[in-house]
Kinemage of the C-alpha trace (Angstrom):
@kinemage 1
@onewidth
@group {chain A} dominant
@subgroup {mainchain}
@vectorlist {calphas} color= white
{ca met a 1} P 17.635 73.323 65.697
{ca ser a 2} L 16.941 70.185 67.098
{ca thr a 3} L 17.880 69.428 70.800
{ca ser a 4} L 18.926 66.304 72.830
{ca ala a 5} L 17.852 65.009 75.977
{ca pro a 6} L 20.557 65.338 78.718
{ca leu a 7} L 22.518 62.358 79.849
{ca pro a 8} L 21.215 60.388 82.696
{ca ser a 9} L 23.391 60.982 85.855
{ca ser a 10} L 24.681 57.388 85.711
{ca asn a 11} L 25.823 57.729 82.315
{ca leu a 12} L 27.332 61.194 83.103
{ca lys a 13} L 29.429 59.830 85.832
{ca ala a 14} L 30.701 56.894 83.597
{ca leu a 15} L 31.652 59.401 81.080
{ca phe a 16} L 33.499 61.753 83.692
{ca ser a 17} L 35.438 58.425 84.828
{ca leu a 18} L 36.479 57.566 81.065
{ca val a 19} L 37.892 60.970 80.223
{ca phe a 20} L 40.699 60.178 82.659
{ca val a 21} L 41.850 57.529 80.235
{ca phe a 22} L 41.644 59.908 77.389
{ca phe a 23} L 44.054 62.430 79.117
{ca phe a 24} L 46.705 59.774 79.190
{ca trp a 25} L 46.613 59.173 75.692
{ca gly a 26} L 47.104 62.806 74.859
{ca phe a 27} L 49.699 63.436 77.698
{ca val a 28} L 52.153 60.562 76.349
{ca ala a 29} L 51.571 60.972 72.492
{ca ala a 30} L 52.281 64.858 72.625
{ca ser a 31} L 55.357 64.359 75.025
{ca asn a 32} L 56.890 62.001 72.298
{ca asp a 33} L 57.529 65.480 70.279
{ca ile a 34} L 59.744 66.522 72.918
{ca leu a 35} L 61.561 63.158 73.184
{ca ile a 36} L 62.056 63.223 69.409
{ca pro a 37} L 64.636 65.904 69.180
{ca val a 38} L 66.249 64.970 72.453
{ca phe a 39} L 66.709 61.408 71.409
{ca lys a 40} L 67.997 62.622 67.883
{ca lys a 41} L 70.806 64.552 69.578
{ca ala a 42} L 71.589 61.949 72.461
{ca phe a 43} L 71.684 58.955 70.053
{ca his a 44} L 72.983 61.060 66.839
{ca leu a 45} L 70.166 60.081 64.811
{ca thr a 46} L 68.956 61.354 61.441
{ca gln a 47} L 65.469 62.973 60.925
{ca gly a 48} L 64.228 59.701 59.537
{ca glu a 49} L 65.528 57.710 62.349
{ca ser a 50} L 64.359 60.128 65.052
{ca gln a 51} L 60.775 59.258 63.707
{ca leu a 52} L 61.137 55.651 64.899
{ca val a 53} L 59.695 57.068 68.195
{ca ser a 54} L 56.446 57.843 66.337
{ca val a 55} L 56.788 54.532 64.590
{ca ala a 56} L 57.318 52.377 67.673
{ca phe a 57} L 54.458 54.327 69.535
{ca tyr a 58} L 51.780 54.042 66.904
{ca ile a 59} L 52.615 50.682 65.459
{ca ala a 60} L 51.778 49.194 68.680
{ca tyr a 61} L 48.058 50.135 68.060
{ca thr a 62} L 48.115 47.774 65.055
{ca val a 63} L 49.851 44.936 66.967
{ca gly a 64} L 47.515 45.487 69.901
{ca ser a 65} L 44.571 45.227 67.790
{ca leu a 66} L 45.799 42.250 65.930
{ca ile a 67} L 46.561 40.309 69.330
{ca tyr a 68} L 42.916 41.290 70.279
{ca met a 69} L 41.175 39.952 67.254
{ca gly a 70} L 43.475 36.975 67.274
{ca ile a 71} L 42.526 36.014 71.042
{ca ser a 72} L 38.926 36.511 70.086
{ca leu a 73} L 39.109 34.285 67.135
{ca leu a 74} L 40.883 31.569 69.091
{ca leu a 75} L 38.196 31.775 71.889
{ca gly a 76} L 35.311 31.967 69.475
{ca tyr a 77} L 33.757 34.988 71.182
{ca asp a 78} L 34.592 38.907 71.263
{ca leu a 79} L 37.166 39.347 74.027
{ca val a 80} L 36.011 42.759 75.199
{ca asn a 81} L 32.139 41.619 75.275
{ca lys a 82} L 33.459 38.787 77.455
{ca met a 83} L 35.644 40.613 79.778
{ca gly a 84} L 33.494 43.722 79.843
{ca tyr a 85} L 34.340 47.269 79.001
{ca lys a 86} L 35.371 48.101 82.444
{ca asn a 87} L 37.751 45.317 83.031
{ca ser a 88} L 39.230 45.803 79.695
{ca leu a 89} L 40.277 49.470 80.417
{ca ala a 90} L 41.730 48.483 83.581
{ca leu a 91} L 43.875 45.936 81.969
{ca gly a 92} L 44.896 48.275 79.239
{ca leu a 93} L 46.103 50.596 81.960
{ca cys a 94} L 48.187 48.085 83.672
{ca ile a 95} L 49.744 47.009 80.402
{ca ser a 96} L 50.743 50.698 79.814
{ca ala a 97} L 52.069 50.861 83.437
{ca leu a 98} L 54.464 47.871 82.704
{ca gly a 99} L 55.831 49.957 79.606
{ca thr a 100} L 56.750 52.923 81.746
{ca leu a 101} L 59.073 50.590 83.958
{ca leu a 102} L 60.999 49.940 80.876
{ca phe a 103} L 62.440 53.483 80.740
{ca tyr a 104} L 64.399 53.119 83.958
{ca pro a 105} L 66.712 50.169 82.579
{ca ala a 106} L 66.716 51.816 79.121
{ca ala a 107} L 68.112 55.024 80.336
{ca thr a 108} L 70.533 53.226 82.581
{ca ala a 109} L 71.764 51.299 79.657
{ca asn a 110} L 71.668 54.411 77.216
{ca ser a 111} L 69.563 52.107 74.858
{ca phe a 112} L 67.401 53.886 72.116
{ca tyr a 113} L 65.899 50.595 71.122
{ca leu a 114} L 64.911 49.716 74.828
{ca met a 115} L 63.208 53.124 74.798
{ca leu a 116} L 61.406 52.448 71.810
{ca cys a 117} L 60.407 49.073 73.491
{ca gly a 118} L 58.883 51.083 76.557
{ca leu a 119} L 56.998 53.356 74.253
{ca phe a 120} L 55.717 50.301 72.295
{ca thr a 121} L 54.415 48.559 75.368
{ca val a 122} L 52.741 51.881 76.760
{ca ala a 123} L 51.011 52.173 73.371
{ca leu a 124} L 50.237 48.414 73.386
{ca gly a 125} L 48.117 49.215 76.544
{ca phe a 126} L 46.548 52.024 74.986
{ca ser a 127} L 45.378 50.085 71.891
{ca leu a 128} L 43.123 47.988 74.078
{ca gln a 129} L 41.806 51.171 75.993
{ca gln a 130} L 40.993 52.969 72.629
{ca thr a 131} L 39.285 49.856 71.513
{ca val a 132} L 36.891 50.061 74.421
{ca ala a 133} L 36.855 53.781 75.162
{ca asn a 134} L 35.762 55.387 71.874
{ca pro a 135} L 32.614 53.433 71.084
{ca leu a 136} L 31.903 53.553 74.794
{ca ala a 137} L 31.816 57.255 75.041
{ca ile a 138} L 29.541 57.262 71.782
{ca ala a 139} L 27.229 54.788 73.298
{ca leu a 140} L 26.756 56.541 76.528
{ca gly a 141} L 23.639 58.394 75.525
{ca thr a 142} L 21.570 59.014 72.383
{ca pro a 143} L 23.068 58.649 68.925
{ca asp a 144} L 22.478 62.233 67.834
{ca thr a 145} L 25.207 63.509 70.253
{ca gly a 146} L 27.633 60.524 70.013
{ca ala a 147} L 30.465 62.383 68.132
{ca asn a 148} L 29.975 65.168 70.462
{ca arg a 149} L 30.642 62.945 73.499
{ca leu a 150} L 33.638 61.662 71.677
{ca thr a 151} L 34.815 65.361 70.970
{ca leu a 152} L 34.246 66.177 74.724
{ca ala a 153} L 36.468 63.273 75.642
{ca gly a 154} L 39.037 64.349 73.077
{ca gly a 155} L 38.847 67.918 74.491
{ca val a 156} L 40.217 66.467 77.836
{ca asn a 157} L 42.757 64.282 75.790
{ca asn a 158} L 44.056 67.625 74.362
{ca phe a 159} L 44.414 69.118 77.859
{ca gly a 160} L 46.965 66.184 78.241
{ca thr a 161} L 48.616 67.061 74.971
{ca thr a 162} L 48.799 70.695 76.002
{ca ile a 163} L 50.495 70.071 79.484
{ca gly a 164} L 52.204 67.065 78.324
{ca pro a 165} L 55.253 68.699 76.293
{ca leu a 166} L 55.504 71.439 78.965
{ca ile a 167} L 55.944 68.902 81.814
{ca val a 168} L 58.272 66.437 80.049
{ca ser a 169} L 60.144 69.434 78.930
{ca phe a 170} L 60.587 70.756 82.195
{ca ala a 171} L 61.616 67.394 83.583
{ca ile a 172} L 64.358 67.166 80.866
{ca phe a 173} L 65.692 70.475 80.397
{ca gly a 174} L 64.784 72.325 83.802
{ca thr a 175} L 63.370 75.896 83.588
{ca ser a 176} L 62.930 77.596 80.411
{ca asp a 177} L 65.774 80.108 81.229
{ca asn a 178} L 68.337 77.324 81.479
{ca glu a 179} L 70.349 77.922 78.467
{ca his a 180} L 73.257 75.585 79.484
{ca phe a 181} L 71.235 72.554 80.243
{ca asn a 182} L 72.761 69.158 80.599
{ca leu a 183} L 71.170 66.753 78.136
{ca ser a 184} L 70.905 63.503 79.993
{ca ile a 185} L 68.734 60.345 78.962
{ca asp a 186} L 68.605 59.566 82.788
{ca ser a 187} L 66.191 62.808 83.244
{ca val a 188} L 63.419 60.658 81.729
{ca lys a 189} L 63.357 57.909 84.380
{ca ile a 190} L 61.351 59.700 87.194
{ca pro a 191} L 58.637 61.359 85.107
{ca tyr a 192} L 57.731 58.158 83.323
{ca leu a 193} L 57.878 56.002 86.539
{ca ile a 194} L 55.448 58.558 88.101
{ca leu a 195} L 53.415 58.161 84.882
{ca gly a 196} L 53.277 54.429 85.433
{ca leu a 197} L 51.919 54.930 89.039
{ca ala a 198} L 49.220 57.321 87.793
{ca phe a 199} L 48.093 54.518 85.158
{ca leu a 200} L 47.712 52.082 88.077
{ca ile a 201} L 45.957 54.451 90.380
{ca val a 202} L 43.377 55.209 87.384
{ca ala a 203} L 43.012 51.435 86.788
{ca val a 204} L 41.648 51.112 90.276
{ca ile a 205} L 39.467 54.230 90.031
{ca leu a 206} L 37.851 52.752 86.954
{ca lys a 207} L 37.606 49.150 88.399
{ca phe a 208} L 35.194 50.861 91.049
{ca ser a 209} L 33.607 53.390 88.769
{ca ser a 210} L 30.068 53.462 87.248
{ca ile a 211} L 31.155 52.553 83.711
{ca pro a 212} L 29.035 49.681 82.442
{ca asp a 213} L 30.217 46.313 81.413
{ca lys a 214} L 28.378 46.886 78.226
{ca pro a 215} L 26.344 50.026 77.333
{ca gln a 216} L 22.510 49.629 76.585
{ca ala a 217} L 22.950 51.493 73.277
{ca ile a 218} L 25.109 48.739 72.073
{ca his a 219} L 22.737 46.119 73.347
{ca asp a 220} L 19.869 47.883 71.356
{ca glu a 221} L 21.738 48.250 68.236
{ca glu a 222} L 22.885 44.614 68.030
{ca lys a 223} L 19.071 43.718 67.716
{ca gln a 224} L 18.935 46.100 64.861
{ca val a 225} L 22.012 45.073 62.747
{ca asn a 226} L 21.916 43.966 59.237
{ca lys a 227} L 22.019 40.063 59.505
{ca asp a 228} L 23.383 39.746 56.056
{ca arg a 229} L 26.619 41.414 57.313
{ca lys a 230} L 28.605 38.573 59.199
{ca asn a 231} L 31.591 40.985 60.164
{ca ala a 232} L 32.692 44.569 60.235
{ca leu a 233} L 34.611 44.521 56.982
{ca his a 234} L 31.415 43.955 55.161
{ca tyr a 235} L 30.477 47.603 55.854
{ca pro a 236} L 32.100 49.944 53.162
{ca gln a 237} L 31.926 52.870 55.565
{ca leu a 238} L 34.197 51.064 58.005
{ca val a 239} L 36.562 49.919 55.324
{ca leu a 240} L 37.051 53.586 53.841
{ca gly a 241} L 37.004 54.722 57.392
{ca met a 242} L 39.977 52.689 58.180
{ca leu a 243} L 42.137 54.552 55.602
{ca ala a 244} L 40.800 57.746 56.805
{ca ile a 245} L 41.797 57.164 60.304
{ca phe a 246} L 45.239 56.123 59.208
{ca leu a 247} L 45.770 59.214 57.151
{ca tyr a 248} L 44.094 61.509 59.707
{ca val a 249} L 46.272 60.173 62.810
{ca gly a 250} L 49.304 60.355 60.209
{ca val a 251} L 48.747 64.115 59.356
{ca glu a 252} L 47.841 65.186 62.913
{ca val a 253} L 51.176 63.490 64.199
{ca ser a 254} L 53.579 64.098 61.551
{ca thr a 255} L 52.677 67.874 61.278
{ca ala a 256} L 53.648 68.368 64.967
{ca ser a 257} L 56.530 65.633 65.189
{ca asn a 258} L 58.389 67.324 62.279
{ca leu a 259} L 57.792 70.798 63.613
{ca pro a 260} L 60.756 70.826 65.842
{ca tyr a 261} L 63.083 70.035 62.944
{ca tyr a 262} L 61.373 72.906 60.827
{ca met a 263} L 61.912 75.427 63.604
{ca glu a 264} L 65.568 74.227 64.356
{ca lys a 265} L 66.768 74.256 60.821
{ca asn a 266} L 64.925 77.044 59.193
{ca leu a 267} L 64.156 79.317 61.981
{ca asn a 268} L 67.193 78.588 64.361
{ca phe a 269} L 65.240 77.866 67.279
{ca leu a 270} L 66.830 75.905 70.193
{ca thr a 271} L 65.544 72.599 71.250
{ca gln a 272} L 64.491 73.631 74.793
{ca asp a 273} L 62.519 76.561 73.432
{ca ile a 274} L 60.394 74.536 71.073
{ca ala a 275} L 58.067 72.959 73.676
{ca pro a 276} L 55.595 75.833 73.871
{ca tyr a 277} L 54.892 75.772 70.300
{ca ile a 278} L 54.381 72.067 70.490
{ca ser a 279} L 52.062 72.649 73.271
{ca leu a 280} L 50.288 75.311 71.039
{ca tyr a 281} L 49.728 72.857 68.389
{ca trp a 282} L 48.103 70.221 70.930
{ca ala a 283} L 46.330 72.946 72.583
{ca ser a 284} L 44.768 73.733 69.071
{ca leu a 285} L 43.118 70.442 69.110
{ca met a 286} L 41.747 71.010 72.539
{ca ile a 287} L 40.439 74.551 71.451
{ca gly a 288} L 38.556 72.896 68.628
{ca arg a 289} L 37.323 69.912 70.674
{ca trp a 290} L 35.916 72.162 73.514
{ca ser a 291} L 33.953 74.002 70.661
{ca gly a 292} L 32.798 70.736 69.212
{ca ala a 293} L 31.721 69.399 72.640
{ca val a 294} L 29.006 72.318 73.170
{ca glu a 295} L 26.202 69.954 72.186
{ca val a 296} L 27.001 67.905 75.124
{ca leu a 297} L 27.038 70.607 77.623
{ca ser a 298} L 23.625 72.193 76.938
{ca asn a 299} L 20.585 71.380 74.875
{ca lys a 300} L 19.520 74.975 74.547
{ca ala a 301} L 20.118 76.688 71.097
{ca arg a 302} L 20.919 79.978 72.571
{ca thr a 303} L 23.341 78.565 75.149
{ca arg a 304} L 24.966 76.559 72.623
{ca lys a 305} L 25.817 79.732 70.301
{ca val a 306} L 27.167 81.543 73.143
{ca leu a 307} L 29.536 78.480 74.212
{ca lys a 308} L 30.431 78.041 70.592
{ca leu a 309} L 32.128 81.688 70.809
{ca thr a 310} L 33.565 81.442 74.293
{ca met a 311} L 34.623 77.854 74.687
{ca pro a 312} L 37.526 78.012 72.260
{ca tyr a 313} L 38.848 81.193 73.996
{ca leu a 314} L 38.396 79.587 77.416
{ca ala a 315} L 40.605 76.691 76.134
{ca phe a 316} L 43.049 79.195 74.713
{ca val a 317} L 43.219 80.855 78.151
{ca leu a 318} L 44.074 77.732 79.617
{ca phe a 319} L 46.891 77.268 77.308
{ca leu a 320} L 48.311 80.667 78.175
{ca gly a 321} L 47.855 79.977 81.900
{ca val a 322} L 49.637 76.852 81.609
{ca asn a 323} L 52.562 78.305 79.823
{ca lys a 324} L 52.742 81.232 82.268
{ca ile a 325} L 53.102 79.023 85.113
{ca ala a 326} L 55.833 77.186 83.115
{ca gly a 327} L 57.653 80.667 82.787
{ca his a 328} L 57.375 80.936 78.963
{ca asp a 329} L 56.954 84.329 77.289
{ca leu a 330} L 53.347 84.468 76.105
{ca ser a 331} L 53.925 87.579 73.615
{ca pro a 332} L 54.296 85.324 70.529
{ca phe a 333} L 51.180 83.640 71.130
{ca tyr a 334} L 48.348 86.366 71.584
{ca ile a 335} L 48.106 86.791 67.711
{ca tyr a 336} L 46.898 83.421 67.732
{ca ala a 337} L 43.641 84.519 69.039
{ca phe a 338} L 42.718 85.902 65.494
{ca val a 339} L 43.454 82.420 63.882
{ca ile a 340} L 40.962 80.859 66.260
{ca ile a 341} L 38.324 83.025 64.442
{ca leu a 342} L 38.768 80.835 61.528
{ca leu a 343} L 37.759 77.780 63.571
{ca ile a 344} L 34.759 79.386 64.942
{ca gly a 345} L 33.614 80.206 61.415
{ca ala a 346} L 34.285 76.783 60.130
{ca asp a 347} L 32.511 75.085 63.238
{ca met a 348} L 29.275 77.343 62.571
{ca leu a 349} L 29.455 76.513 58.815
{ca ser a 350} L 29.377 72.873 59.480
{ca gln a 351} L 26.091 73.205 61.531
{ca gly a 352} L 27.462 70.158 63.770
{ca asn a 353} L 27.045 67.721 60.997
{ca pro a 354} L 29.799 65.308 61.175
{ca ile a 355} L 29.822 64.806 57.391
{ca gln a 356} L 29.968 68.593 56.732
{ca met a 357} L 32.474 69.200 59.306
{ca leu a 358} L 34.697 66.386 58.076
{ca leu a 359} L 34.656 68.001 54.495
{ca ile a 360} L 35.002 71.646 55.702
{ca phe a 361} L 37.881 71.059 58.372
{ca ser a 362} L 39.724 68.895 55.877
{ca ile a 363} L 39.855 71.564 53.461
{ca met a 364} L 40.906 74.117 56.097
{ca gly a 365} L 43.681 71.910 57.267
{ca met a 366} L 45.108 71.449 53.657
{ca leu a 367} L 44.980 75.178 53.479
{ca gly a 368} L 46.983 75.616 56.704
{ca ile a 369} L 49.632 73.266 55.560
{ca leu a 370} L 50.004 74.947 52.042
{ca ile a 371} L 50.350 78.358 53.712
{ca gly a 372} L 53.037 77.052 55.917
{ca met a 373} L 55.013 75.551 53.055
{ca phe a 374} L 54.955 78.622 51.097
{ca thr a 375} L 55.585 81.365 53.703
{ca gln a 376} L 58.554 81.935 56.101
{ca gly a 377} L 59.154 83.022 59.697
{ca met a 378} L 56.413 82.870 62.383
{ca leu a 379} L 53.716 83.175 60.020
{ca ser a 380} L 54.728 79.614 58.733
{ca val a 381} L 54.700 78.343 62.330
{ca tyr a 382} L 51.216 79.499 63.160
{ca ala a 383} L 50.096 78.085 59.832
{ca phe a 384} L 51.426 74.703 60.721
{ca thr a 385} L 50.030 74.986 64.315
{ca ser a 386} L 46.655 75.984 62.922
{ca val a 387} L 46.422 72.496 61.535
{ca gly a 388} L 45.712 71.463 65.014
{ca leu a 389} L 42.635 73.489 65.118
{ca phe a 390} L 41.034 71.746 62.039
{ca cys a 391} L 42.274 68.212 63.005
{ca ser a 392} L 40.514 68.825 66.391
{ca thr a 393} L 37.086 67.098 65.642
{ca leu a 394} L 38.107 64.994 62.450
{ca trp a 395} L 38.609 61.757 64.679
{ca pro a 396} L 35.134 61.754 66.209
{ca cys a 397} L 33.577 62.654 62.797
{ca ile a 398} L 35.412 59.849 61.126
{ca phe a 399} L 35.040 57.261 64.024
{ca ala a 400} L 31.292 57.933 64.407
{ca leu a 401} L 30.621 57.770 60.748
{ca ala a 402} L 32.800 54.403 60.321
{ca ile a 403} L 31.034 52.552 63.020
{ca ser a 404} L 27.436 53.676 62.342
{ca gly a 405} L 25.089 50.730 61.848
{ca leu a 406} L 27.521 48.151 62.843
{ca gly a 407} L 25.473 46.783 65.669
{ca lys a 408} L 27.069 43.623 67.172
{ca asn a 409} L 30.221 44.228 65.130
{ca thr a 410} L 31.011 47.500 66.672
{ca ser a 411} L 33.672 46.526 69.085
{ca gln a 412} L 35.352 44.552 66.082
{ca gly a 413} L 34.893 47.686 63.685
{ca ser a 414} L 36.561 49.759 66.638
{ca ser a 415} L 39.475 47.390 66.901
{ca phe a 416} L 39.928 47.757 62.910
{ca leu a 417} L 39.914 51.522 63.267
{ca ile a 418} L 42.324 51.513 66.281
{ca met a 419} L 44.714 49.231 64.250
{ca met a 420} L 45.040 52.176 61.833
{ca ile a 421} L 46.413 54.494 64.421
{ca met a 422} L 49.614 53.122 63.023
{ca gly a 423} L 49.361 56.036 60.376
{ca gly a 424} L 50.701 58.404 63.147
{ca gly a 425} L 53.980 56.573 62.972
{ca leu a 426} L 54.206 55.501 59.303
{ca val a 427} L 53.183 58.796 58.033
{ca ser a 428} L 55.632 60.733 60.315
{ca trp a 429} L 58.404 58.429 59.422
{ca phe a 430} L 57.632 58.776 55.748
{ca gln a 431} L 57.579 62.738 56.142
{ca gly a 432} L 60.859 62.556 57.905
{ca tyr a 433} L 62.366 60.405 54.996
{ca val a 434} L 61.177 62.943 52.491
{ca ala a 435} L 62.566 65.687 54.638
{ca asp a 436} L 65.895 63.970 54.584
{ca gln a 437} L 65.588 63.645 50.768
{ca thr a 438} L 64.217 67.191 49.899
{ca ser a 439} L 63.633 69.721 52.456
{ca ile a 440} L 61.432 69.828 55.567
{ca gln a 441} L 58.988 72.305 54.141
{ca thr a 442} L 58.668 70.265 50.972
{ca ser a 443} L 57.978 67.229 53.027
{ca tyr a 444} L 54.731 68.689 54.041
{ca trp a 445} L 53.241 67.691 50.797
{ca val a 446} L 52.806 64.514 52.791
{ca gly a 447} L 50.078 66.128 54.872
{ca val a 448} L 48.357 67.864 51.961
{ca phe a 449} L 47.640 64.475 50.263
{ca cys a 450} L 46.224 63.191 53.600
{ca phe a 451} L 43.736 65.955 53.714
{ca val a 452} L 42.755 65.267 50.115
{ca tyr a 453} L 41.548 61.734 51.020
{ca leu a 454} L 39.788 62.805 53.964
{ca ala a 455} L 37.733 65.260 52.030
{ca phe a 456} L 37.120 62.458 49.578
{ca tyr a 457} L 35.826 60.167 52.535
{ca ala a 458} L 33.420 62.892 53.731
{ca phe a 459} L 32.037 63.033 49.986
{ca met a 460} L 31.618 59.295 49.752
{ca val a 461} L 30.346 58.165 53.163
{ca lys a 462} L 27.108 60.258 52.940
{ca gly a 463} L 26.018 58.159 50.108
{ca ile a 464} L 27.071 54.897 51.581
{ca leu a 465} L 25.145 55.401 54.726
{ca lys a 466} L 22.154 56.596 52.815
{ca gln a 467} L 22.042 53.268 51.033
{ca gln a 468} L 21.730 51.557 54.337
{ca gly a 469} L 18.910 53.661 55.589
{ca ile a 470} L 21.337 55.852 57.851
{ca ser a 471} L 21.288 59.835 57.374
{ca tyr a 472} L 22.741 62.595 59.494
{ca asn a 473} L 20.497 65.640 59.634
{ca thr a 474} L 21.928 69.238 59.871
{ca thr a 475} L 22.620 69.064 63.511
{ca gly a 476} L 24.650 65.926 63.522
{ca gly a 477} L 21.541 63.782 64.416
{ca leu a 478} L 21.706 60.049 63.331
{ca ser a 479} L 18.628 58.484 62.077
{ca his a 480} L 17.599 55.294 60.483
């Protein structure tokens, strides 16, 4: 197994500063899964209408990317390259902070659509942050561990997704023992005002951090880029990758956002008791990403093998600890330790190669949904939840493969990929619509079809990159 040189101290500090931003994306996105059933009851919505929460949040990524590209076109130069990566991140956080302020008048006016405007604005800021942060994480070091650095940042993202539902649920419902809670939209005011303050604090921290205005790796790749390709859309790995990102985010979000309805309707769960299971779903992504980030933590083969076995369970223990503090009964979750064995096996089988990992994990995610569809009771819940394990490393795999070899078009390509995050809203809404027309379990066929395409992309992208002189070795290394 090949080894990689450790990150320079300056890049390591920049990476640690960067992961704060990834944390916020996860915290807010997973918290939406708690807002969906709350808004559904408070505003008397259908399941399809309740998924407008996801639509408003994720469609903002597309709008943000279009604004970014439109401004760049009008100015005649790339906006991020002109502003610098650090300033762009800080601006994105300020935009998100503005969105949280809208929750206060929205709750006061009891307006569902003003709530959606607040979520839309928060995600509008996230769009700019994502355009910058994803290629930045990949570029802060050697190409062979780029996807792993993105996986590490994703692991922090999923710490946010793990605690987000619990904190927001506590803010809305109070303690888990409160059976006679008073459902009030006013309860969202303070949590989101505090979140907005946190956005501003981190914006200041990033402004004075060691994050470079433009990573050296991107400078170097610009010199090597194929001059015959004038923009990012001339690269088939990106074009196919855009649809892959759309469907990946779609299946990841829709599986979780429709899970509360399934548990309420089919298993008779109370709304306030669902939060730990939503937390487990997003913790599953953290579990998988902590395992996938091992290559960044050590360059010794023996240490990596040990970490591959231990890191998933450390993340699982963190999930248990957070839920213990929140006062939830942990007994339903211990059995999930055996499900994690499947993740470890799939991870070892992929050998760190992003193409193999994308194919294997897509197949495993598909099987998880199918088992959830054709079983009942808690087995189906654990099956649906396991989808989080196998979605865990798909984002960094797709993203790294899609922008491979783009050079000076990297920021533009990243923006196109971020645009496709709208899949999280549209696929969730479509699954909610299918659930209204058929049944909630039947609606999960939508997720199965998403995974079919992801496996297809894994099959196609290997040949596409090979034609451009780019190949991935068995340990995930990128070579020209």
